[in-house]
N, C-alpha and C positions, 0 to 999 in steps of 0.2 A: 496477159500483157498489162503492164502497169498503166494506170490511168493518169500518172503524173506527167506534167509538161516536160518535154525533153530539155536537156541542159542547153543554154545559149552558147553555141560555138559555131564556127563556120561550117556550112553544109558541105559534105564531101563531093556532091555533084549538084546539078541543077534540079533540086527536088521540087516537084510540082506542089502548088498550094492546094488546099482543100477544094477551092472553087474549080481549079483546073482539073482535079481528079473527078469531080462530079461531071465535068464535061467529057472527060476521056472515057469514063465507065459509068454511064448514066443508070445502069441497072442497080447501082449501089448508091446509097445516100451517105456521103463521107461526112464525118463529124469532126475529126481532129487528126493531126499528125502526132502519133504516139511515140515514135522513136525513129532514129535513122543512124546509119553508119556507112562505112566504105562499101559494103555489099548491097545496100539498098535502104529503103525507107518503109516504115509500117504505119498504116492509118487505121483508125477505128471507123467502121462504117456499119450501116444497117442494110441487110439484104431485104429489099422491099417485097419480093415475091413470097418469101417464107417468113418475113417479119422476125428476123433473128440478127443479133449482133455478130459481126464478122471482123476479122483482121485481114487487111489487104496489104500484101507486101509487093513493092515494085523494085525491079533491078535497074541499074543505070542503063541508059540507052545504048551505051557502047557495046554491051553484051548482045543486043539485038542485031548488031551489024555483022556478027560472026555466024556464018551458016552452020558450021560445025557445032557451035554452042547451042544454036536454036534447036537442032535435032536432038542433042543430048538433053536439053532442058525439057523437051516434051516427053522423052522417054522416062526421065527420072521423075518428072511431075506425076506421071501416071503411076509409077511405082510407089511414090510417096502417098498417093491417094489411097493405096491399098493398105497402108499401115494403120489399120483400125484398132487402136489399143488405148486403154484407159489412161496410160501415162504418156501418150504422144498427141500433140496438137493435130487435130484432124484437118486434112486438106480437102476443101470442098470443090474447088475449081482452079483453072489456070488458063493463061492465054497471053496475048500480046496486044498492046494498045496501038492505036493508029500513029502514035508518036514513037513507037518502037520500044516501049517499056514492057519487058516480060513481067507478068504479075501472077501471084498466088493468092487465092482466097482461102483463108483458114478459120478455124474455130477461134473465137475471142475468149481469152481466159481472164477472168476478173481476179486479180491478185497482184503479186509482186515477183520479180526475178530473185533468184538466190543471191545475185550480186547486190541487190538492194537490201536484202535481209542481212547479209554480212556487214554492209556498211552501217547498219543500224546498231550493231553490237553482237556480242557472242550468242551462239545458239546452243541449247542444251545437247549433250551427247546423244540422247535418245532420239531427238528430232533430227540431228545430223544423220545418224545411221538410217533413220526412216526415209529421209529424202534421197540419200545415195542408193539405198536398196530399191526404191521405186525407179530411180534412174537406171539401175541395172536391169530391172524388168523391161523398161522401154528399149534399152539397147539390145537385150537378148532377142526381143521380138523383131526388131529391125534386122539384126544379124541373121536371124532364122529365115528372113526374106531376102537375104543376100544384099543388104544395104548397110553401109557404114555411114555414120554421121559426119565425122572428120572435123567438126568444130564444136565439140562438147566443152562448155564453159558455163559458169554461173549465170552469165547474162543471157544464155539461151535456154535456161531451165526455169520455167514458171512454177509458182506455187499458188494454188487458188485459196479461197477462204476456208476450205475444208482440209487444208494441209495436204492436198493431193498434188503430186508433181506432174507437170506437163512439159515434155521436152519439145522445144520449138526450133524453128530455123533449120530445117533440113536442106537449106539452100545449097550447102556444099556437099550434100550427100552424094555418094557415088556407089555404083554397083561393086560388089566385092569380087574384084578380078585378081587381086594380088599383084597386079602389074605396077611398075613405077610410072610416075607422071612428071612431065616436064615442068609444069607450073604448080607447085605445091601451094595449097590454100590452108588457112587455119590461123588461129591465134598462137603466136610463138610460145607464150607461157604454158600453154596446154597441149601443144603439138608434140607428138611422139618423135623421137630422133629419126625414125625411118621416113617420116613425112618431110622433115627439114632436109634430110640427106637425099631426097628424091629416090628412095628405094621402094620396093614393093610394100603395099599397105593392105592389112586385113583388119578384122574386128579388134585385134589387140591394140590398135592405135586408139580406138575409143576407150578401151579399158585403161590405157595410160592416162588419158585426159580425165576419166572419172576418178582415178586415184589422186590426181592433182586437185580436183574439185573437193574430194574428201579432206585432203590436207588443208585446203584454204578454209573450208567451213569450220574445221577444228581450231585453226590457229589465227584466222583472220588475215592471212597473207599467202601468196604463192611460194612454193619452196625455192630456196636459193641453191647455189652450187658451192660447196657441198650442202646437201639437205640437212637441216637441223632437226633434232628429234621433236616430235609432237609434244612429248611430256615436258619440254622446256617452256611451253606456252599454256598448256592446260593440264589439269590433273586427271589423266586417263591412264588406263592400263597400257603397258609397253607393247601389248599384242597389236594395238592399233598401228604402231610404228612398223611392225613386221608386215601387216597387211598392206600398208601404203608402199613400203619398200618393194614388195612383190608386184604390186599393180603398176608401179612406175619404173620398173627395172629397165635400163637402157636396152637390154637384150630382149626382144619380143618373146623368144623361146622360154625365158625365165618368168614371164608374167603369167597371170591367170589365163588359161586358154579360152575361157568364155565368161560372160558377165554373170551367169548363174553361180559359178564357183566363187567368184569375187563376192557375190551377195551372200552366199552361204557362210563364208568366213566372217563377214561382218555380223551376221545374225548370231553366230557362235560367240563372238567377242563381246557382243552387246551386254550380255548378262554377267560379265566378269567384274562389274563395278567400275567406279570412277577413279580408283587409285590402286596401285600395286602394293602399297605398304600394308594394308590390312591383311593381305594374304600372308605376308611374312610374320606378322605379329601372332596370328592364330596358330602358326606352325611352331613357333619357338617357345611359347608359354608351356604347353604340356611337356615338352622335352625337359625343361628345367625343373619341373615340379615332381615328376614321377620318381626320379631317383631318391628324393628326400623321403617320400612315403614308403619306399621300399627298404630303407635303412633298418628299421626295427626287426625285419624278418631275418636277415643274416646274423644279427646279434643273438637272437634266440637259438639259432642253429649251432652257433659256435660253442655253446656250453655243453660239455660232455656229461653224459648221465652219471658216471662214477663220481665226479666232483659234486654234482647236485646232491647225490645221496650222502656224501660225506658232510656237506654243508648242512643238510637237514639234521644229521646226528649231532653235529656241533651245536646247532641252535637249541635242540631239545635238552642237551646236557646243561647248557648255560641256564636255561629256564629252571631246571630242577635245582641247580646249585643255588640260584637266587632265593628260592622258596624254602630251602633247608635252614633251620635255626642255628644249630651248633656251629661254632666257628672252627672247631677242631677238624671238622671234615672238609674244610675249604681246600686243602691241598689235594684231596682225592680227585676232584673233577679234573685237576691238571693232568693226572695220569690217564684220565678217560680220553683226552685228546690224542694220546699216543696210540700206536697201532693196536689192533684187536687183542693180541696176546697179553699185553700189559693190563688191559681192562679186565681180563679174566682173573688176574692176580688180585686186583682190587676186590673182587667178589670173594676171594679166599681169606682176605684179611680179617673179617669180622669174627671168626671163631676164637682167637686169643683174647678178644676183648669182651668175653661173656660175663665176667664178674659183675658188672654194673648195668645200669640202665641202657648204656649204648647198644645192648643186644636188640632192644626194640627198635632203636634207630637204625641198627644195621639191617633190620628187615625192610626198612623203607628203601635203602639203596637197592635191595633186590628188585623193587619196583622199577628202579632205574635200569636194571638189567633187562627187564621185560621190554621197555621201549627199544633196547639195543637189539633184541631179537626181532622186534617189530620193524626195526630199521631196515632189515633186509627186504621185507616186502614193500617198505615205503619207497624203495628205489623206483617202483613202478608208479605210484601216485605222485609223480612230480608236480602235478597241478597245485599241490599244497604250497610249494615255493612260488609257483607262477602267480598264485592268487595274492601272495604277500607283496612282491616287488613289481614284476613286469606287468602291471595293470594294462599298459597300452597294448600288450600282445593280442588281446581279443579284437582290438580295433582293426588291424590289418586283415583279420580273418574274413570279414564280410566281403571285401573285394573279390575273394576267390570265386563266388558264384557268378561274377560278371560274364564269364563265358557262356551264360545262358542264351544270349542273343545269337549263338552260333547257328540255329536253324537257318538253312539257306532258303531264300525266297524263290519260288518258282517263277518262270517267265511270265505266266499269266498274272501272278501277284505283283510283280514289279511294274507291269504295264497297266494294271487295273486302275490305279490312281495316278496316272501320268500327269494329268492337268494340275492336280493339287500338290503332288510330290516333286514335280520337275518342270517349273515354269520355263526354264531355259530351253529344254527340248521341245516343249509344247509350242513355244514361239517359233522355233526353227521349222517344225512340221507345218504350222500355219503358213509360214512363208513359202514352203515347198508347194503346198496346195494352191496358193495364189499364183505361183509361177506356172504350175501345171495348167490352171484354168486360163491363164493369159497366153499360153502357147497353143496356137491352133493346130500345130502338127502333133503335139502330144495329147491334146484334148480333142477327141474325135466328135464330141457332141454336136457342135455347130455344123460340121461338114455332113454328118449323118442327117441332121434336120434339113439341111439344104437339099440333099439328095432325095429325101422323102418328099419334100415340097415339089420336086420336079417329077417324081415318079407318079404321084397322084393324078396330075393332069393327063399324063399318057394313059393311065388306066381309064380315066373318065372318057377319053376320046374313043376307046375301043368299045364302049357300051353301044354307041350308035350303029356300029357295024357287026355287032354280035347278036345272034338269035336270042330271043328272050329265055329260052330254055337253058342257055349256057351263061347267063349273066350272073348267076348267084356266086360263083367263085370270084368273079371280078369285083362284085360289090363287097364280098367278105374281105378281099385283099385291100380295097380302099379303106374299109372300116378299121382293119388291123393296123395299117400304116398310119392313118390319121390319129389313132388313139395310142400309138406306140406300143402295140401289143405284139406278142410273138407271131410270126407269120407261119402259115400252114405249109406242109410239104406239098410240092406239086404232085398231081396224080393224073390218071388217064381221063378223068372227067373234065379237066381244064381245057379251054380252047387253046389252039396253038399260039395265038397272039399273046395270051397271058403267060404261057410258058416262056416265050421268047423275052417278054418284058422282065419277068422274074429273073431269068438267067442274067440279063444285063444288069439288073439292080443288084443281084448277089455279087457279081464280079466287081462292080464299083464299090460296094460296101466292104468287100474283102480287102480291096486296095486301100481304102481309108483306114480300116482296122490295122492292117500290116504297117502302114506308114506311122500310125499313132503309136503302135507298140514299140517300133524302133526309136522314134523320137522320145517317147516316155522313158524307155530304158536308158537312153543316153542322159536324159535330164536327171533321172534318179541316181544313176551311177556318179554323176558329177557332185550330187549332194551327199552321197555316201562317204566320200573321202573326208569331208569336213566333219561329219558326225563321228567317224572313227578317230579322227584327231582329237575331238572333244573327249572321247572315251579314254584315250591315252593320257590326256591332261588330268582327267579326274582320277585315274588310277595312280598317277604320280603323287597326287595330293592325299591319297588314302581313302577316297570316296569310292569304295568298291561297288556298292549298290548302284550309285550313279553311273559308274563306268560300265557296269554290266547292262544297265538299262539302255545306255547309248549304243552299246554293241548290238543289243537286240533290235533296236530301231533301225540301225544301219543294215543289219542282215535282212530284216523284214522288208525294208524299203525297196531293195532290188528284186524282191520276189513278187511285188504287187503287179497285178495286171489291170487294176481298176484305179479310180481316182485316189491319189495318196492322201487320205484324210486320217485324222487321229484314230477314229474307230476302225478303219481298215488296217492300220498298222497294229492296233491292239489285237485284233482278231488273228492276223497273220503271225505276229510275234508271239502270241500266247500258245501257238502250236509248235514253236521251235523246241 
């Protein structure tokens, strides 16, 4: 709760002064009036007996005059006192003063409300997501205890100095009956349509309000009608618009069914970056460049081998003609360019010219005929021509080996370096672990410890009435339970009282385990849907390894029977 002095405006009811509160509740030392509104006033006080700071909230005296409200207040205050969660302000005590004020004594949170943080300026996306995901953890815990808040808004969400969210003011909280109420409460900007229309209300009303809170933290304002896109106010991915639209859908059936699924979608969207434009740029550049590099290849294939051979012959003939000295023989190469039959006639021409020196020169053209014969095999060594002109041809050749990365990674290899290779999935799994730890139904550890703490005193009481010769099994049982060691199987040497106690203990332990397995399965299945969606998104972007890794995690998640940690998922996923 903020330490700031409340704004100066007319009090909504006759709010007692600090001095009057000291007289009304002398067991607390009241220090200041911290805040007030239409539903009550909050004071900062010191609990003398335990020497700790507390927040004391009182309700208007008018509520105390209604017998029905008094009974409901007591029932709901007891229920709220059981909401022992790290993201919920703890309720220490409740009662009614001699002046008729109902009051709640709660944990004092040193920090600010989200409303105050929004007023101070914009909040980074990562912090916004962190705050709302913690809000979802608190709401899921309350919903699992059949309690809905009904007045979720930034003013009721505290953030302490360690950036930990504390949801306060469960003063409007109600049991989750699903029935309609004649007098709807709540703040209109955050109230779901079913509240304002006096229809049946369940946990999805809180999810609607949490979606509005997310919108306000990102944009600095509550959504208008029609709701404008978040991207008009801040550079975030459009996926945040989709998440908010689903959370705040007017039809409860189209919203997230529970707070954990809402949280999972935020965790998946958190690592997509702050803008959608980079995703478009990275996809378009490779598409425009690849065809340019591929152009030389089709050009080389278009040249037919017969034409290449003919070109080689022509080049060789021209070279020989250039190096021949007599000008008389210049016309002869012209005939060489003609088809093969005419070239043979040129070879027969030398005999009539034997009288003079030309005979020696005629022998030289015979050398020309030799390359012509060689020309036939030269059709194969086409590289001679490739080496002269198409020098770039070797360049495209290296890309051919690129298919080397084809070796498919095994499941174990994909998950082995999960933390370093896939921070997005790692963060989602850490969030799932935190949700599991915070859910007493899914996490049986605390319940099992509590049962063990009750079992040991019963065992100790039996020692006084058990003969010394039969005490060893009881002492062994006490030691194993206290040290969290595996318990021995009952046998005939056990006293009857120990057998009976063990049977009761095993029955209750089995009930805790079964309940935890059912709750854990439900929690993990709700998380699996968002991870599978992430896998589809990655596959659409061409990230095949990332998509397969997400699919492995999603498959392994629902097979777990233990705490869903990264190591547990690696071990289970590696066996798939």
